C-alpha positions in Angstrom: -4.7 20.1 16.6 -2.5 20.3 13.5 -5.1 21.4 11.2 -8.8 20.8 9.6 -8.1 17.0 9.2 -7.7 16.4 12.5 -10.8 18.0 13.6 -12.3 15.7 11.1 -10.8 12.7 12.8 -12.0 14.0 15.8 -15.5 12.9 14.8 -14.6 9.5 15.3 -12.8 9.6 18.5 -11.8 12.4 21.1 -8.9 10.8 22.4 -5.7 12.9 21.4 -3.7 9.8 21.1 -6.3 8.2 18.6 -6.2 11.3 16.7 -2.6 11.8 16.4 -2.1 8.2 15.3 -5.0 8.4 12.7 -3.5 11.9 11.4 -0.1 10.5 11.0 -1.1 7.2 9.3 -3.3 9.4 6.7 -0.1 11.8 6.1 1.8 8.4 5.4 -0.7 6.7 3.2 -1.5 10.0 1.3 2.2 10.3 0.5 2.3 7.2 -1.5 -1.4 7.4 -2.8 0.1 8.3 -6.4 1.6 4.8 -6.2 -1.8 3.3 -5.7 -1.5 2.9 -9.6 -0.6 -0.6 -8.7 -4.3 -1.3 -8.6 -4.5 -0.1 -12.0 -1.9 -2.0 -13.5 -3.1 -5.0 -11.8 -6.8 -4.5 -13.1 -5.3 -3.9 -16.7 -3.1 -7.1 -16.5 -6.5 -9.0 -15.3 -8.6 -7.5 -17.9 -6.1 -8.7 -20.5 -6.2 -12.1 -18.9 -2.9 -12.1 -17.4 -4.1 -13.0 -13.8 -1.8 -15.4 -12.4 1.4 -13.1 -12.2 -0.6 -10.4 -10.3 -2.0 -13.2 -7.9 1.4 -14.6 -7.3 2.9 -11.2 -6.8 0.2 -10.4 -4.1 0.7 -13.5 -2.1 4.5 -13.3 -2.2 4.4 -9.7 -1.5 2.0 -10.0 1.4 4.3 -12.8 2.8 7.7 -11.7 2.0 7.5 -7.9 2.1 4.1 -6.5 3.7 4.3 -8.6 6.9 7.8 -8.6 7.5 8.6 -4.8 6.9 5.4 -4.0 8.8 6.3 -6.1 11.7 9.9 -4.9 11.6 9.2 -1.1 11.7 6.0 -1.3 14.0 7.1 -3.8 16.4 11.0 -4.1 15.7 11.7 -0.5 15.6 9.1 0.8 18.0 7.4 3.0 15.3 3.9 1.3 16.1 1.1 2.3 13.8 3.1 4.7 11.8 5.8 1.7 11.2 2.8 -0.5 10.0 1.7 2.0 7.5 5.3 2.8 6.2 5.4 -1.0 5.7 2.1 -0.8 3.8 3.5 2.1 1.7 6.7 0.2 0.9 4.7 -2.8 -0.2 2.3 -0.6 -2.7 5.3 1.0 -3.7 7.3 -2.1 -4.8 4.4 -3.7 -6.0 3.3 -0.8 -8.3 6.9 -0.8 -9.9 6.9 -4.4 -10.5 3.3 -4.3 -12.0 4.1 -1.3 -14.2 7.3 -3.1 -15.5 5.1 -6.1 -16.4 2.5 -3.9 -18.0 5.2 -1.9 -20.0 7.0 -5.3 -20.9 3.7 -6.2 -23.1 3.8 -9.9 -22.6 0.2 -9.6 -21.5 -0.8 -8.8 -25.2 0.3 -12.4 -25.9 -2.4 -13.9 -23.4 -5.0 -16.1 -24.7 -8.3 -15.8 -22.9 
């Protein structure tokens, strides 16, 4: 086992392959966790009444970023579950940057509720 985290994962499964996949997945998503600020900016925009842009971004991102990249990395390149999580990490990163730029642009201040 790599470390204490793998021991905690073993609570859910004793299969070494499952433990290794879970550990790899957690390392990938943990690396981009600070970029989960996308959720914060989405919430800020929604709270200010700018709900349409984040909704459209979510739909477009899921269809044209998350699904193709996760599928391409996971299946196309044979990275399996790690590829799917790398796709998710890419999606969170791109959405976070776009939402940050939207928030920073300040157009949400003009939204009428």
